[in-house]
C-alpha positions, 0 to 999 in steps of 0.5 A, spaced: 616 713 815 610 711 811 607 716 806 601 719 809 596 724 807 590 728 810 585 730 805 580 736 808 574 738 804 567 739 806 564 735 800 564 728 802 564 726 795 570 730 793 574 727 799 572 720 797 574 721 790 581 724 792 582 718 797 581 713 792 586 716 787 591 716 792 590 710 796 590 706 789 597 709 788 600 706 795 599 712 800 596 712 806 590 717 806 585 720 812 580 725 810 577 730 814 571 735 813 573 741 817 580 745 818 579 743 826 578 736 825 585 736 821 588 740 826 587 735 831 591 730 827 597 734 826 603 735 830 610 738 829 613 732 827 607 729 823 610 724 817 606 727 812 602 732 808 596 736 808 591 737 802 585 742 803 580 745 799 580 753 800 572 754 800 570 751 806 565 753 812 568 756 818 575 756 818 577 756 810 583 753 807 587 759 807 586 760 815 588 752 816 594 754 812 596 759 817 595 755 823 599 749 820 604 754 818 604 756 825 605 749 828 610 747 823 613 752 817 616 746 814 609 742 813 607 741 805 600 744 804 597 743 797 591 747 796 585 746 791 579 750 789 574 751 784 574 759 785 581 760 785 584 766 781 591 769 781 591 773 787 589 768 791 594 763 789 599 768 790 597 769 797 597 762 798 604 761 796 606 767 800 603 764 806 607 758 805 603 753 801 607 748 797 602 748 791 596 751 789 591 746 784 585 749 781 579 744 779 577 741 775 584 737 775 587 731 772 589 726 778 596 725 775 597 733 776 595 732 784 599 725 784 605 728 782 605 734 787 603 729 792 609 725 791 614 731 791 611 734 797 612 727 801 619 727 798 620 734 801 617 732 808 621 725 808 628 729 808 625 734 813 623 729 818 630 725 817 634 731 818 630 733 824 632 726 827 639 727 825 639 734 829 636 731 835 641 726 835 647 731 834 644 736 839 645 730 845 652 730 845 652 726 851 649 720 847 653 715 842 648 717 837 651 724 836 658 721 835 656 715 830 651 717 826 646 712 822 639 709 823 641 703 819 641 696 823 649 695 822 650 702 826 645 700 831 649 694 832 656 697 832 654 702 837 651 697 842 658 693 841 662 699 843 657 701 849 658 693 851 666 693 850 667 701 853 666 698 860 671 693 860 679 694 859 680 689 854 684 690 848 680 691 841 682 690 834 678 695 829 677 692 822 675 697 817 676 700 810 680 706 809 675 712 811 670 708 815 671 712 821 676 707 825 679 713 829 672 715 831 670 708 833 676 708 838 675 715 841 668 712 842 670 706 846 675 711 850 670 716 851 664 712 854 669 708 858 671 709 865 678 712 862 675 718 859 678 723 864 685 720 862 689 721 855 687 718 849 693 718 845 693 716 837 699 713 833 699 712 826 704 706 825 704 707 818 706 715 818 712 714 823 719 712 820 722 706 823 728 709 825 724 713 830 719 709 831 722 706 838 723 713 841 716 715 839 712 709 842 717 708 848 720 715 849 728 716 850 733 719 855 737 725 854 743 723 850 740 716 848 742 717 841 745 723 837 740 728 837 737 726 843 738 733 847 732 732 852 728 727 855 722 725 851 716 721 854 713 716 849 706 715 847 705 709 851 707 713 857 703 719 856 697 714 855 698 711 862 691 711 865 688 712 859 687 709 852 693 708 846 690 707 839 695 704 834 692 706 827 694 701 821 698 697 826 700 692 821 705 697 819 709 696 826 716 694 825 717 687 827 722 689 832 717 694 835 712 689 835 716 684 840 717 690 845 710 692 845 708 685 846 713 685 853 709 692 855 702 689 854 705 682 858 709 686 864 705 692 864 712 696 864 716 699 859 723 702 859 725 709 855 730 708 850 737 709 853 734 707 860 734 701 865 729 704 869 722 700 869 716 705 869 709 702 870 704 703 865 696 702 865 693 703 859 688 700 854 690 698 847 685 699 841 688 697 834 686 698 827 688 695 821 685 695 814 688 688 812 686 681 815 692 680 821 691 673 820 694 673 813 699 678 815 701 673 820 702 667 815 706 672 811 711 673 816 709 680 817 706 680 824 707 676 830 702 671 832 703 672 839 702 680 839 695 679 835 692 674 840 694 680 845 691 686 841 685 682 838 681 680 845 675 683 842 674 685 834 669 691 832 668 691 824 666 697 821 661 696 815 663 700 809 658 706 807 655 702 801 652 697 806 649 702 810 646 706 804 640 708 808 645 713 813 647 717 807 642 722 807 643 723 814 651 723 814 651 728 808 646 733 811 650 733 818 657 734 814 654 739 809 651 743 815 658 743 819 661 745 813 657 751 812 657 753 819 665 753 819 665 757 812 659 762 815 654 760 809 647 757 808 647 750 805 645 750 798 639 745 797 640 738 793 638 739 786 634 734 783 637 727 782 643 729 787 640 725 792 639 719 787 647 720 785 649 720 793 645 713 794 647 710 788 655 711 789 659 706 792 663 711 796 670 707 796 673 712 800 667 711 805 665 716 810 671 721 809 669 721 801 662 723 803 664 728 808 669 731 802 663 731 797 658 734 803 663 740 804 664 741 796 656 742 796 656 747 802 661 751 798 657 751 792 662 747 788 661 740 784 661 734 788 665 730 783 666 724 787 658 722 786 658 724 778 659 718 775 659 716 767 652 714 765 655 708 762 657 705 768 651 701 770 645 699 765 638 702 767 636 695 769 642 695 774 641 701 777 633 699 778 635 693 781 640 697 786 634 701 787 629 696 789 634 692 793 635 699 797 628 700 798 627 693 800 632 694 805 630 700 808 623 698 809 625 692 812 629 696 817 623 701 818 619 695 820 624 691 824 623 685 820 615 685 820 613 682 813 606 684 814 608 691 815 613 691 809 608 688 805 603 694 807 608 699 806 611 697 799 604 695 797 607 688 795 603 681 795 607 676 800 609 672 794 612 677 790 616 680 796 619 673 798 621 673 791 624 679 791 628 678 798 630 672 795 633 675 789 637 680 793 639 676 799 635 679 804 632 675 810 627 678 815 631 675 821 637 680 820 632 686 821 628 683 827 629 687 834 635 684 837 636 679 832 631 675 835 627 670 831 
């Protein structure tokens, strides 16, 4: 979203002066001589703010404020007057004005208020977009939230694979959402009406692993007092999700491979073959090829499981998604605990964006829940000495470039205009941060 400002004043000289001040600061400005002209430019999702004089013929600034608040109560409106007094300022603020500035004023005073108002508007628009995504429960965007190119690519790959029956291996760090991706593959597939069965291979003791996976007959071993249907049989017609598959015992890897090859299984303690039709989705943290080389994983099973691979990007590589995800998790937590979401304090958003999130989305969700409960989000509070000021500025600059390239879909001219940078400077900065416009073109096209 570009920083847009509408300036409303019946005096052309004042409109032009304010426009010049703001445009020199890199803002996109449109001017209007009346309240009616301004209303024609604003809708409920206008991605900017309004600055208006109070004393104008026809509809004055207070009347314009009232009309704008009826259209969108979250739209920041800054009022300016040379005839202001305390009662008028109080009335304006009660009506919903963001700020009230009295003439004559220093340009810096207005610019500071404008920048704060634009920051607020940007968050409001982003949160509305998130809520629209989440409200549409039939769309994958409501399950895999994010506007980054990495998440767009992941959702596209999921939808392409969901309609097939191939086995999929999901790679991703701890807390990155591997089970959520697996569930999406199932829910957007023809198997969606059948069971989705999840098994964490690292959480099952080796002594009962075979029974858990394949089931057993009564009396198959000491303590087996009744027949048990295993996870694979229960997933018949649907999807079996094997999380942390690298932890599966080698003896069970052999049996799993045979089931995948023959599409039949035998319960422990039985010689009867049972046909099963299932799709296997696996997830692993380490590279399974390295596990094969180390002798901890069967190569032939890897080929069966890894027909297609999905790589989940860590949260630190898609920082532009952090505000949307944080708002979503905080709102969900507040709803569960029946309370209002407290606003982010100054600097907290910058902390969220600068944190590396080693625990990924799971860690962010935990921080958001603590925030919703009014507790310290300790996960994002790092010692100031962790990074120098220069390092933090470099990281912030890289994030601004990535976000502009994403929003402009690789259009360099649009990025130059948005960031107010000459071509040579932009090229140098992109090269220094390892950014390429081709990574942001629609569909990855040149």
